[in-house]
N, C-alpha and C positions, 0 to 999 in steps of 0.2 A: 525213698529217693533214688537209691542204689538199685533197687529193682527195676525202676523206670529206666535207669541207665543201662543195665543188662538188656532189656527189651529193645532199647535204642540202638545199641551195639549189634544186637541180632538183625534188626531191620536194615542197618547200613554196613553189614559185615564187610563186604568188599571194599567200600571206600575207605573204612577205617583201617583195614588191612594194607591197602595201597598206600595211604598217606603215612602209615607207620613205617613201611618199608622205604618210601621215599626220603623219609627224614634221615636216613643213613647218609644220603648225598651231602646235605650241608654239614653233617657232622664230620664225614671225611674231608671235606674242604677246609672245615675250622681246625682239623688236626694238621694240615699243611700250613696253614696261616697263624697258627698260634704262637705264643711268646715262648721264650726259654725259661726252664725252671732253674730256681737258685739253688746252690748247694750250701750256702752259709746263712746263719740267722744273725741279724743285727736288730736286737731289741730296740723299738722306737720308744720316744719318750722316757729316755733313761739318761743317766749321767754319761755314760760312754758314747751314747749316740750324739748328745748334745756336744761333747767335745769333738767327735769326729766331724760334726758338721761344721763347727768352727774352723778346724783345721782345713776342710775342703774349701772354705770360703776365703781364708786369709793367707794361707801358705800355698807354695807351689805344689802341684801334685807328685806325690811320690811315684816312682815308677814301679811297675809290677815286677817282680823277680822270682826266680827259683834257683835253688843251689844244686849241685852235683857233687857227689863224693867219688873221686877216682881212686881205686885200691889195687894193690898188687899183692900177690901171694909170696912173691921172692923179692922183688925190687923195693928199695927205700925211696920215699918220694923226693930226696935230694940227689939221687943218681940221675946223671945226664940223659940216660936212656928213658927213665920215667918222665922227666920234664919234656923231652923231645916228643914222646908219645902223647902226652897231655896237650902239647901245643899242636901237633898234627891233628888230633882228634877235634879240637876246638877251632881249627881254621875255617870250616863251612860257616860257623856262627858269626865270624868276624866279618864275613862277606854278606850276611843277610840283611836286608833292608829294615827288618823289624828289630834288630838287636841293637840297644843303645851301647852297652858295654859288656865286656867278658873280663871278671876280675878274678885274678889267681895268686896263689902264693908267691908266684916268681915276678910279680909286677916291679916290685921295688929293688933297690940295690942289693938288699938282704932278703933270703926267704922269711916270709911271715910265719913265724912258729905257732901263731894261734890258728892257723889254717892247716896244721900238720898234726896227724893223730899221735897218740901216746906211743904207738909201736913204730912210728915213722913210716908206715907202709901205706898211708892214706893221705890224701889232700882234697881241701874244698875248693869249688869253683862257684862264683856267683854270677849269673846271667841276669841283665836287666833288658826289659823290653820297652821299646820307645813309643812315641805317638799315642801316648795313654792318657786319657783324662778319667775323671770319676765317672762320667756317663758312659765310658767305652769298657765297661768290665768284661763284655763278651769278647772283645778283641784278645785280651790276654789268653782267655780260656780257649780260644780257636787256634791261636798261634802256638801255645805251648806244645802240644803234641807234634806238631810240625819240627819246631826246633830240636825237640828231644830226639825225634828219628833221625837228624842229621849227625847226632853224637854217636859214633861208633867206634870201638876199639877192640882189636883182636888179642890184645895183651893184658888190658886193664879192665876191671870190673867198674861199670859205671852206674850209679844209682841216684835217682833224683830225690829231692826232698823239699819241703816249705809247703805254705799255704796253697799255692798255685797247682802243684802236683797232687796234693791231698785233695783238694775240691774237685779237681779233674777226675781222680779215681773215684771218687764218691758219686759224682754224676753218673760215670759210666757203669759203676756197679750197680746202682739204684735202677737204672733203665734195664740193665741185663737180668736183675733180680725179678722184676715185673714180668718180664717176657717168659722167663724160666717158669715162674710160678704158674702162669696161664697154661704153659704147655704140659706141666706136671699134673696139674689138678683137673683140666677138663677130661682126660681119659678116666680118672678115679671117679669123678662126679657122674659121668656118664655110665659107669658101672653101677654106682649105687641107685641110680634113677632106673637102671634095667631091672634090679632087683626089686625096687619098690613097685613099678608099674607093670613088670612083664612083657612089655612091648617096646618095639624100637621106636615107633611114632611118640608113644608116651614119654620116653626118654629125650627124645629129639627137642620137643616142644619148649620145656624149661631151659635147656642149652641155648636154644635160639635167642630166648628172651635175654639171658645172661650176656650173650655176645653183643646184642643191640645195646644194652644198658652200659656196658662196660665201653664200647665204641663211643657212645654218646657221652659219658662221663668224661672219658679222656679229653674228647673234643672240647667239652665245657671247660676243662681244667686249663687247657692250653689257651683257650680264649681268655679266660680269668687272668693267665699270666701276662696277657698283653696290657692289663689294666693295672695290676698289683703284683708286687713279688710273690711268687709261689714256691715253696720248698720243694726240692726235687723228690722228697718222700711222698709227695702228694700223689703221684701216679700209682705208687705202691698200695696207698690207702684206697684209692679209687678201684684199683682191680681187687684188692682183698675184700672190701666193703661190697663193691658192685657185684661181683660173681656170687658172693654169699647170700646177699638179700634178694636179688634178682631171682636167682635159681629156687631160693626157698619159697619166696612168694608164688612163684608160678607153680611149684610143687602143691603148695595149699590149695590154690584155686583149681588146678587140674584134678586132685584127689576129690575135692568135693563136687566137682563137675561130674566126674565119673560116678560118684555116689547117687547124685541127683538124676542123672539120666535115665537110670533104671526105674525111676518112680515118675517121671514127668515127660512131656513133650520138651524138645530142644529149648524153644524159647522160654518156658516156664523154669526149665532146669538152669539155664544160664541166669535168668533174673534172680532166681533163689540163691545162686551161688554168689552173685554179686551183693545181694543183701545180707549175706551171712559172713562168708569167708572174705568177700571183697571188702566189706565194712571192717572187718578185723584187720585185713592188711592195711587199709588206709590209715587206721590209728597207729598199727605198728610202725609203718613207715614214718608217720608223724613223730613218734617217740625217738627213733633213730636220728631223724633231721634235727630235732630238738637238741639232742645230746651233741651233735656236731656243730650246730650254730652256737652252743655254749662256748665254744673256743673263741669267739668273738670277743667275749668279755676278758679275756687273758690280756688284751691290749698289746699283743705282739702280732705285728702285721704278718709275718710268714706262718705262723701258727693259725691265725685267724683264717688266712687264705686256704689252708688246709682243710679246716672245718667247712668252709664254703663248698670247697671241690667235693668232699665227702657227701655233703648234703645234696649237691647237684646229682651225683650218681645214685644217691637213694631216691631222690624224686623221679629221675628218669626210670628207675627200677619199677618204682609204683606205677609210673604212668604206662609203661609197656606191658606191665601185668594187668593194668585195668583196661587196656584197649587192644593191642597187638594180640595177646594170648586169648582174650574172649572172643575177637573176630575169627581166629583160627578155630577155636572151640564151635562157634556157630556154624561154620563152613563144614566142619568135620562131623560134627554130631556124634552118634554112636560109634563112627569109625575111629574115634581117637584111640581105640584100642586095637588098632590094625597092627599088622606085622608083630603078632604075638610070639613070644619064645616058648618053644614047647615044653621046657623043664621048669618055668617059672609061673606060677599061678597065683597073683596077688589076690583074687577073689577068695582063694581057700584061706581065709584068715581065722578059722575056728581056733587054732592053736595058739595063734597071737592073741586073738581077742580074749581067750581064756587066761592067758598069762596076766593081761593088763587087769582083767576082772578079778583075779585072785589077789594080785597085788594091791588093788584098791581096796578089797574087802578086808585084807589083813592090816592095811595102815588105818582105815577108819575103825577097826575094832580095837586097836591099841594106840590111839593118836598120841597120847604122851610119851609112850615108849619109843615111838619112832621120832617125834619132833625134837625130844632133847638130845639124843645122841647125834642126829644128823645135824642140827645147828651147832652143837658143840664141835663136830667134826670141821665144819666150815670156818668156825671161829679160830680153832687151832691152826688151820692151814694158813690163816691170814696174820698169825703172830710175826713171822719174820719181817713183814711190811713195816714193823714199828722200828726196825733197825736198818732202814734203807739208807744208802749213802749215794748222793747224786754227784755226777761228774761227767767228763767227756775226754776223749782223747784219740790218739791214732789207733788205739786198740779196737775202736770200733770198726777199723777196716781189717780185712782178713790178712793173715801174716803173708800171703803172697803178693799183696798189693806193694808196689814199688815205693809209694810215698811213705806207707808204714816202715818198710825195711831201711828206707833212708833216714828217717827221723831216729829209728831205733839205733842205727849205725852211728849217727851224729852224737847221740847222748852216751853211748857206751865206748866209742874209740876216741873220742876228743875231749880235751880237758875244758870244762866250763864253757861249752859253745853258747854263742848267743843266738839262741833259737827261739826265745820268747820275749820280745820287748814289751815292757810295761811303760806305756805313754802317759806322762803328766803333762796336763795342759794348764797353765794359771792364766787366767783372764783378768784384766784390769779394766773394768767397763768405764771408768772415769778418766782414761788415760787420753792424752791428747796426741792425734796424729803428727807426724808420721810413725812415732815409735811409742811403746809403753815403757821404754827403758829410762827411768829415773836412777838417781844415785841410790835411793833407798830401795827401789825395786831391785836393781842389780845386786844389792847387798843381801836382800833376802833371798833372791834366787841362788846365790852362792851358798847361803847357809842350807837352803832346801837341797841342793845338789850334793853337798857334803853328807847330809842327813840320810839320803837315799842310798848313797855309797856304802854306808855303814850298815844297812839293813841285811839280815841274813838272805842268802841266795841271790843277791844282786852282784853281778860280775864287776860291772863298772856303770859309769853314767856318762851320756852323751850330751852336751848342752853347750850354751854360749859361754859358760865359766869353766869348761872342762877341755878347751882347746889345747892348752899347753900347761903341764903340771908345774912347769917352773914360774908361771905367771901368779902373783899374790892377789889376794882379795881386792886391795887397794887399786892395784894396776887394773884389774878388770874394770872397777868402777870408773876409772879415768878413760880407759880405751872405749868403753860401751856406752857411756853417758854423752848424749848430744850437747855441744856439737862435736862430733867424732872426728878424729884426726884421720888422715888416709890410711886406710886399713890393707893388711896384706890380702891377696886374693882369697886364700883359704878362710881367714876370718870373715871376709864379706859374703862368701857363699854360706858359710855356717848361719850367719844372721839372716840371710834370705830364707834359708831352710827352716829356721827354727823360731823367728820372730814375725808376727803379723802386726796389724794395726792395733790390736789391743790384747794379743795373747803371746805367751812365750812358752815354748815346748821344751820338755826335757825327756829324755829316753833312758829308762833304767834296764840294761840287759840282763837277762837271766837265762837259766837253762832248765827252768821248770817247765814240766808238760802244761800246756796251755788251760786245759780243763780241769786240771787237777785241784785238789783241796788245797795244797800249799801256795800254789799261784792265787787262788781266791783269797786266801787268807792274807797273803802279801798285798793285794788290792785293797783289802778292807783296813789294813794297817796304814797304809799310805792315805787313804782317805779320811781316817779317824784321828790319826796320831801325828800329822804333819807339823812341822814347825810354822808360825805366822808367815803369811806371805803377802799381806795387805792386799788380797784379791781373791778371786774364786778358784780354788784348785779342784780339777777334774782329772780323773783316770780314765783312760781308754786303751784299746788295744784288745787282742783276742781274749786274754784273761779276764779283762774287765767286762767284755761282752758276755762271756760265759757266767761271770758272777752276777750281773745284772739280770741275765735271762733267768737264773736259777731264783733270785729273789723275787723277780717279778711273777713267776710261776707260783712261788709258794705264797705270795701276797695275795693274788687273784683267785687262786684255786678254791678256797671256801666260798667265795662268791659265786664262782661258775657251778660248783657242786650243788649249792643251795637253789640256784635259779633252775638247774636241770631237774632236780628232783621235785620242786613245787610245780613246775609247767608240766612235767609228765604225769604227775598226781592228777593234776586238773583234766589232762587228756583222757587218762583212764577213767576218771570219773564220768566224763561226757559218754565214753564207750560203755561203762558198766552200770551206771546210775547208782552206785554204791558209795559210801563213805568209807568203809573199812576195807573192802578189797583193794583198792589202789594203795592204800598205806601198807597192807600186807604185801603187795607186789613189790613196792619200793623197798621195804625192807629185806625181802627175800634176795632181791637184785643187788642190794648193797653187800649182802653176806656172800654171795657168789663173786662178786667183783673183788672184795677183800682177799677171798680165798685165792683168787688168780693172782692178786698183787703179792701175796705171801710166796707163791709158787714162783714168781717172777725173781724176787730177791734171792730165794733159796736156790735157784737155778743159775742165775746170771751174775749175782754179786757173790754169793758163797762158792760158786763154782761147780756145783754137783752137775754131772752129765756134760762137763765141759768137753772132755775127749770124745764123746759121742756125737754132740752137736757141734763141734769144731769152733770154738770161740775162746777168747781170753777172758777170764772172770775178771770183774772190776765194778766201779760205780755204775748206777744205772743212769742213762742219758737223763737229763732234767725234763725233757718233754715227754718222755715216754709214759709215766704214770697218768698224767693229766689227758694226754690224747687217749690212751686206752680207756680212761673212765668215759670220756665224752663218746667214744664209739660204742662201748660196750654197754652203757646204761640203756640204750634203746635195743642194741643188738641181741644181747642175752635176755631181754624181756620178750622177745617175739614169740617163743614158744608158751609163755605164760598167759600173754595177750590172747592168743589163738584158742588156749585151752579154757581161759576164762569166759571167753566170748561163747565158746560151745556149751560151757556150763550154764551161762544165762539162758542160751536158747532151750536146753532141756529143762532148767527150773521153770521157765515161762510155760512150759508144756505140762510138767507133772507137778509142780510146786512141792516137790521132795528134794531137800538139799542133798542127802546122802546118796540117792539114786541118780541125781543129775550129775554129781560128780564121777560116780561110777560109770555111767554111761559115757560121758564125755572122754574119760581116760580111755576107756575101751575103743571108742570110735576114732580117737585121734592119736592112740599109741604109735601105730605103725607108721603113720604119715610124719609125725612129729620126729620120731626117732630117725626116719630117713632124712627128714630136714636138717636135724642136729648132726647127722653123720656128714652130710653134704658140707655144711657150715664148718665143721671141725677140719675136714679135708682141705677145704680151701685156706683156713688159717693155719693149719700146721704145715702146709706146703711151704708157707713163707719162712718156716722154721729152718728150711734148708738153704736161706739166703746167705750171701756172703757177708752182708752188713749185720753186725751184731744188734743194731737198733731195730732193724726190721724183723730179724730172727726173734728178738724179745717180744716184739708186739704180736707176731704170729702166734707164738707159743702161749704166751700170756692169755691172749684173747680167746685161743681154742681151748684152753684149761677151763676159762670162764664159761664158754658155751657147753662143755661137757658137764660141768658142775650144775649149771642150769638145767639142761635137758635130762639129767639123771636124778641127783639128789634133790634139786629144788622141785622139778615137775612131779617126780614120781613119789617123793616122800614128804616134802614140806607142805606142798600146796594142798593136797588131800587132807593131811593131818591138820593143819590150820583151818581148813574149810569145815571139818568135822567138828572141831571145837567150837567154832563160831556159830555153828547152826544156822538159824534163821537170820542172825545178825549180819551175815555175809551180805544180805541185800538190803540192809536197813539204810535209811536215807530220811532225814528230817524233811517236813512237808515244803518249806520254802526251797531248800537245796534240790530237792526232787523236781520241782517245777522248773528250776535252772536247766536241769538235765534235759527236760522235755523241750526247752527251746531250740536246742540244737537238732537240726533235721537228721544229722547222722547218728545222734545218740538215741533216737526212737527204735524201738523193736516192732513198729507196725508193719514194716515190711515183710516181716517174718511170720507173724501170727495175726489173726484178726484183731481189730482194734479194741472190741469189748473184751476180749479174752486177755489182751496185753494190758488194759487199764485195770482189770480185775485184779490180775497178779500183781501189779505195781501197788495197788491199795493194801494187798495182804502182806506185802514185804516192806511197806513203809512204817508201819506203825511199831507197836512194842514187837519185841522179838520174843 
């Protein structure tokens, strides 16, 4: 079937090429029309999300805000000169139409001591942005940098902090990281391709496919962002995966075509290339896409959309590798080796072939001596993963990021700042409008507030029963229970802000880092140990989001891993027609991935290489391991799929397992080494990212690819295939017939039907 495709592409090569190039037009247009990528994850179908939805439906929208710390090296914040400079610096904000309020320590009759630092040289200013509703999140993100640019002082140091500055910095840094990684990696990849092919034209073709695929992948991601929220890291994933797989797939096809063009006419060479390497790429791309689609089963909208974005770029990578590149090869023919470099001759592969032949012979002569130490090495590398700690915080940003510096200043310079509110929502589903406030409910809210205030790390509680410490429990019941007496303006504003048709909101102010273990523990304590409230108690806020995100990932990860493994096994069975080889491939893949997870913890949690890689050690971001698994399970199997597909070809020709493995390693060694070098270069380039999460993914996945291309491909695969012998190709009769039903699973495009059938019969029975 794929041989027919190759001949069809050759026949209509100019049309295929023109259509492929013209597809860039819609991709560029979609890029300009796409939606905005999100910087925050709000897990859907969780308690924190339900509480947030209730608040958005029943309570007035809270104004987005950001804080600023004004600091002097010499003046105290109570000094009139300091105060005058703060007021002068803030004057442009008072006149800005988007600013709702500017709150300082100097607004009251006396200076607010909570807004003054321990050493007295810093003060906090809060800026609220108006004209905001829950559906206008982009407004605050757009306005914030404009407002911040208006704040300038020659004598005071001004540093912004808060979720708005943090999300702004996260978005900007993620965008810059993706662009920088492309610029860093393309010259390096070009150099590797020159060394592999020895010609400028041969190196340029995979780069062209890579640029096409990434452009189309980014366009698809931005189009997806118009439909559903997409995390800002999606662009990094698209560039990371898109460049790697598209260039690798192009390298595989180009290498096989250069091999075939010396044996056959161009149409036959292209047909044979599509029927062999094209078939392997189709299945390899399928395994990568399966892993990425596995993220859909996490039940987390933002992460699911990242999986879809990754699957989009893998799909277009396969599409361009199977259309654009073959059309170019059909046009160029033997001229594909044009513009050769005089000092590099990839055809002179005697030394390289000899190395792979010697290595294979050594491994197959002593399979147990190779298998056990190599497998043990990978297992030992994975041990640190057993001690992983999940969490997040401002340390994900570089030390130079203003929002990180602001939060660190806030927590180090001020006494128990209210930097992380834990929001408690009590819902009374059976309450009667217009208020859920009955005498019993107010009484229990009072008990809940006092219980929250006594919890460790809670600075104070804001609620309808905390308006004035001099008011007693009974007085609150009388004041707040309908029919209410005329209320002071401040009390009425608090009621409007904290009481809905059937909900009451309380805020426990803390100074804990949002994604830290202490904050998540506090959320669990409130949920599990709160006093009776005669209603449904829910906890929301940033720490609750992080807690729910972590728990959701832990809960759904086994399902995701199981589905990816099972579906990948089935896809590999269709490719290879064997029961045992897909199982071996899956187990080898799990070994290399576990080794990369262990390295991830050893480097980023324990802090080894922190000074070289420029990051702050700490817990691993909850989404990092499962995202890495979903991407890696297909990505790191590329080389084994290509190798096993070649072994299958050789075995169908000579019916000798040992010789088939030796020949396959010998013929693919140089190409797969080059492909692994390219993939590792792309991934390790993201290790230079400013964002720790992107840095961790790049380095972790780069290690997995290196492990797979060296220890797994060179040692474990030939050793296990030597030990299995003819059992490698065993498949029971009914299952073997299932393999024959798939048109892409048959080998008839490669060898004559009668010979292929004879080989299958010989490999189907007893081994």
